[in-house]
C-alpha positions in Angstrom: 69.9 -105.3 211.6 72.3 -103.1 213.4 72.2 -101.2 216.7 73.7 -97.7 216.9 75.3 -98.0 213.5 76.5 -95.0 211.5 75.6 -95.0 207.8 72.5 -97.1 208.4 68.9 -96.4 207.4 66.6 -96.1 210.4 62.9 -95.9 210.5 59.7 -96.6 212.4 57.7 -99.8 211.8 54.5 -98.8 210.0 53.2 -102.2 208.9 54.3 -105.9 209.1 53.1 -109.1 207.3 54.3 -112.6 207.1 55.2 -114.0 203.7 56.3 -117.7 203.5 59.3 -118.1 205.9 60.0 -114.3 206.3 58.4 -111.2 207.6 58.1 -108.1 205.4 58.2 -104.9 207.4 57.4 -101.4 206.1 59.4 -98.6 207.7 58.7 -94.9 207.5 62.0 -93.0 207.1 62.9 -89.3 206.9 60.9 -86.2 207.6 58.5 -87.0 204.7 57.9 -90.5 206.1 58.8 -92.2 202.9 58.3 -96.0 203.1 60.8 -98.8 202.5 60.2 -102.5 202.8 62.6 -104.9 204.4 62.6 -108.6 205.0 63.2 -109.9 208.5 63.3 -113.4 210.1 59.9 -114.4 211.3 61.1 -114.4 215.0 62.5 -110.8 214.9 60.7 -108.7 217.6 60.0 -105.6 215.4 56.7 -104.3 216.8 54.4 -101.6 215.4 55.9 -98.1 216.0 59.3 -99.5 217.1 62.6 -98.2 215.6 64.6 -100.4 213.3 68.0 -99.6 211.7 69.6 -101.5 208.9 72.3 -101.4 206.2 71.0 -102.8 202.9 73.0 -105.7 201.4 71.0 -105.8 198.2 68.1 -103.7 197.1 65.6 -102.8 194.3 64.2 -99.4 193.5 60.6 -98.9 192.4 58.9 -95.7 191.2 56.7 -93.9 193.8 53.1 -94.7 193.3 
């Protein structure tokens, strides 16, 4: 996760859940509030409605439901 980074994807936390040793966070990004899911360490302080910016290191794309 990066603070004040150009070229990052930034969004607002919409949902969060714990899965094994990680936390999966859904972010709403862009004007249409599309959702992306990222994995964070369990102790990361991302709270509901907070802003998070990240630069993906690896990713998978799935069709919209």
